[in-house]
C-alpha positions as CSV (number, residue, x, y, z in Angstrom):
1,X,107.6,120.2,133.6
2,X,103.8,119.8,133.5
3,X,102.4,120.5,136.9
4,X,98.8,119.5,137.7
5,X,96.5,119.2,140.7
6,X,94.7,115.9,141.0
7,X,92.2,114.0,143.0
8,X,93.8,110.7,143.7
9,X,92.5,107.7,145.7
10,X,93.6,109.1,149.1
11,X,92.8,112.8,148.5
12,X,94.2,115.8,146.7
13,X,97.8,116.3,145.5
14,X,100.0,118.1,143.1
15,X,101.7,116.0,140.5
16,X,104.1,116.1,137.6
17,X,102.5,114.7,134.4
18,X,104.9,112.5,132.6
19,X,104.7,110.7,129.2
20,X,103.1,111.5,125.9
21,X,99.9,110.9,124.1
22,X,97.5,108.5,125.8
23,X,100.4,107.1,128.0
24,X,100.4,109.7,130.8
25,X,101.4,109.2,134.4
26,X,100.8,111.5,137.4
27,X,103.8,111.5,139.7
28,X,102.9,112.9,143.2
29,X,104.8,116.0,144.4
30,X,105.6,116.0,148.1
31,X,105.0,119.6,149.0
32,X,105.6,122.9,147.1
33,X,105.0,122.1,143.4
34,X,106.3,125.3,141.9
35,X,109.8,125.6,143.3
36,X,112.3,122.7,143.2
37,X,109.6,120.0,143.8
38,X,110.4,116.7,145.5
39,X,108.5,113.6,144.9
40,X,106.8,111.0,147.2
41,X,107.4,108.1,144.9
42,X,103.7,107.4,144.3
43,X,102.4,107.4,140.8
44,X,99.2,106.7,139.0
45,X,98.1,106.3,135.4
46,X,96.4,109.6,134.5
47,X,93.2,107.7,133.7
48,X,93.0,106.6,137.4
49,X,93.0,110.2,138.8
50,X,90.9,113.3,138.2
51,X,92.5,116.5,137.0
52,X,91.4,119.6,138.8
53,X,92.2,123.3,138.1
54,X,96.0,123.5,138.5
55,X,95.7,126.0,141.3
56,X,93.5,128.9,142.5
57,X,95.0,132.2,141.2
58,X,95.1,135.2,143.5
59,X,93.7,137.2,140.6
60,X,92.9,136.8,136.9
61,X,93.8,139.6,134.6
62,X,92.2,139.3,131.2
63,X,92.9,141.1,127.9
64,X,90.2,142.1,125.5
65,X,90.3,142.5,121.8
66,X,93.9,141.3,121.5
67,X,93.4,139.5,118.2
68,X,92.4,141.9,115.4
69,X,90.0,139.5,113.7
70,X,88.1,139.0,116.9
71,X,87.8,142.7,117.5
72,X,86.5,143.1,114.0
73,X,83.9,140.3,114.3
74,X,82.3,142.1,117.2
75,X,82.4,145.4,115.5
76,X,85.2,146.9,117.7
77,X,88.4,148.7,117.0
78,X,91.8,147.3,118.1
79,X,92.8,149.2,121.2
80,X,96.1,151.1,121.0
81,X,96.9,149.9,124.5
82,X,95.9,146.6,126.1
83,X,92.3,146.5,127.2
84,X,92.3,144.8,130.6
85,X,89.6,143.6,133.0
86,X,89.4,141.1,135.9
87,X,87.7,137.8,136.6
88,X,87.1,136.7,140.1
89,X,88.9,133.5,141.1
90,X,85.5,132.0,142.1
91,X,85.0,131.6,138.4
92,X,87.8,129.0,138.1
93,X,87.0,125.4,137.4
94,X,89.1,122.5,136.1
95,X,89.0,120.1,133.2
96,X,85.8,118.2,132.7
97,X,83.9,120.4,135.2
98,X,80.6,121.8,134.0
99,X,80.3,125.3,132.7
100,X,77.0,126.4,134.3
101,X,74.8,128.7,132.2
102,X,73.0,131.4,134.3
103,X,69.3,131.7,133.7
104,X,69.6,135.4,133.5
105,X,71.6,135.2,130.2
106,X,70.2,134.2,126.8
107,X,73.7,133.9,125.1
108,X,76.8,132.5,126.7
109,X,79.9,132.3,124.5
110,X,83.2,130.3,124.6
111,X,86.5,132.2,124.2
112,X,89.5,130.0,124.0
113,X,92.8,131.5,125.2
114,X,96.4,131.0,126.1
115,X,96.9,131.8,129.8
116,X,100.2,133.0,131.4
117,X,101.0,132.0,135.0
118,X,103.1,134.5,136.9
119,X,106.1,133.2,138.9
120,X,108.2,135.9,140.4
121,X,105.8,138.8,139.8
122,X,106.4,142.4,140.8
123,X,105.5,145.9,139.8
124,X,106.7,147.9,136.7
125,X,108.2,144.9,135.1
126,X,109.9,145.9,131.8
127,X,109.1,143.9,128.7
128,X,112.8,143.0,128.5
129,X,112.5,141.1,131.9
130,X,108.9,139.8,131.4
131,X,109.9,136.3,130.5
132,X,111.8,135.9,133.8
133,X,108.6,136.7,135.7
134,X,106.7,133.8,134.1
135,X,106.3,130.4,135.8
136,X,104.5,128.7,132.9
137,X,101.5,128.6,130.7
138,X,98.1,126.8,130.7
139,X,94.9,126.8,128.6
140,X,91.8,128.9,129.5
141,X,88.3,129.6,128.4
142,X,87.1,133.1,129.1
143,X,83.4,132.2,129.1
144,X,81.2,135.3,128.6
145,X,77.5,136.1,128.9
146,X,77.6,138.1,125.6
147,X,74.1,139.7,126.0
148,X,75.0,141.0,129.6
149,X,78.3,142.3,128.3
150,X,76.5,144.4,125.8
151,X,73.7,145.6,128.2
152,X,75.8,146.3,131.2
153,X,78.3,148.6,129.6
154,X,81.0,147.0,131.6
155,X,82.1,143.4,131.8
156,X,82.2,142.3,135.5
157,X,78.9,140.4,135.6
158,X,79.2,139.0,132.0
159,X,82.7,137.5,132.7
160,X,82.4,136.8,136.4
161,X,79.8,134.0,137.0
162,X,80.9,130.9,138.8
163,X,82.4,128.4,136.4
164,X,83.2,131.1,133.8
165,X,87.0,130.5,133.9
166,X,88.0,126.9,133.1
167,X,91.8,126.4,133.5
168,X,94.0,123.5,132.8
169,X,94.8,120.7,132.2
170,X,98.1,121.6,133.8
171,X,100.8,124.3,133.9
172,X,103.7,123.8,131.5
173,X,106.9,125.4,132.8
174,X,109.0,124.8,129.7
175,X,107.1,126.3,126.8
176,X,107.6,128.9,124.0
177,X,104.3,130.7,123.5
178,X,105.5,132.9,120.6
179,X,103.9,131.1,117.6
180,X,101.7,128.2,118.5
181,X,98.2,127.1,117.3
182,X,95.2,127.8,119.4
183,X,91.9,126.1,118.5
184,X,88.4,125.7,120.0
185,X,86.0,123.0,119.1
186,X,82.3,122.7,120.2
187,X,81.1,119.1,120.0
188,X,84.1,118.3,117.8
189,X,83.3,121.1,115.3
190,X,86.2,123.6,114.8
191,X,85.2,127.1,115.8
192,X,88.4,129.0,116.4
193,X,91.7,128.4,114.6
194,X,94.6,131.0,115.0
195,X,98.2,131.3,116.2
196,X,99.6,133.2,119.1
197,X,101.8,135.1,116.7
198,X,98.7,137.1,115.8
199,X,98.4,138.7,119.3
200,X,98.2,142.4,118.9
201,X,100.1,143.0,122.2
202,X,102.5,140.1,122.9
203,X,103.1,138.6,126.3
204,X,106.1,140.8,127.3
205,X,104.1,143.9,126.4
206,X,101.1,142.6,128.4
207,X,103.2,142.0,131.5
208,X,104.8,145.4,131.3
209,X,101.5,147.1,130.9
210,X,99.6,145.2,133.5
211,X,102.4,145.5,136.1
212,X,102.4,149.3,135.6
213,X,98.8,149.3,136.8
214,X,98.8,146.6,139.5
215,X,101.4,144.4,141.3
216,X,101.6,140.9,139.8
217,X,101.8,138.2,142.5
218,X,103.0,134.6,142.2
219,X,100.3,132.4,140.6
220,X,98.4,135.4,139.2
221,X,97.0,134.5,135.7
222,X,96.9,136.6,132.6
223,X,94.4,135.6,129.9
224,X,96.0,136.9,126.7
225,X,92.9,137.3,124.5
226,X,90.7,135.2,122.2
227,X,90.9,134.9,118.4
228,X,88.0,135.2,116.0
229,X,85.3,132.6,115.9
230,X,83.7,133.0,119.3
231,X,80.1,131.8,119.5
232,X,77.4,130.5,121.8
233,X,77.3,127.3,123.8
234,X,74.2,125.5,125.1
235,X,73.4,122.9,127.7
236,X,74.5,119.5,126.6
237,X,77.4,120.6,124.5
238,X,81.1,120.2,125.1
239,X,83.7,122.8,124.4
240,X,87.4,122.0,124.0
241,X,90.3,124.5,123.8
242,X,93.6,123.3,122.6
243,X,96.9,125.2,122.6
244,X,99.6,123.4,120.6
245,X,102.2,122.0,122.9
246,X,100.2,122.6,126.1
247,X,97.2,120.3,125.8
248,X,93.4,120.4,125.6
249,X,91.0,121.7,128.1
250,X,87.5,120.2,127.8
251,X,84.3,121.2,129.7
252,X,80.7,120.1,129.3
253,X,78.0,122.7,129.4
254,X,74.9,122.5,131.6
255,X,72.2,124.8,132.9
256,X,72.6,126.3,136.3
């Protein structure tokens, strides 16, 4: 099931997205969207509603240098263990919301990623049980002020600005992330083109490692890493991240 959060004519709602291609319908969910949802009977063509970020994660755990080619393009070694960091949930925006470029940075980069949404959660989750802890998957853009990342020596400011974590367009609960294409385009020009099978540390390994450090809660999000091809974005451009089988997350870029 594709679960989205929408702005509809009478307010905000969760909805299941039905249909394929350009023929998509938002079917309103009555209450809890992530556990045996019930429906109100109201439905709208997707073109008549506005997609928002699917939800606000309690925390966002990100993984750096998890594609070997990306580590190499920035002159870094592939880490023997997952390299993790956090983004604040205040960085989250939804589809078609503007990525705002901070005046303090002279280079802001896109980083298209597959995102894992935790369902059950827990601590010390073994890789063998990791799949059972996943609610679903969505698309993410780990927007990064690259110059500040280099100058600060740690990544909190560079990764943590408001609008630096686009998520969406929905959460897909029935999805196999093992080997799917992930692509990023800027103004229609292909910049990143890889497959999730190239992840250095796969999703079960990430869940095992992260949950050995911190308890994973329901609706926590794990950003699994970005492939090679990252580069700068400027005001007036539009960046689109597509994960095969999940959908496309598009955001315009503007000055703050």
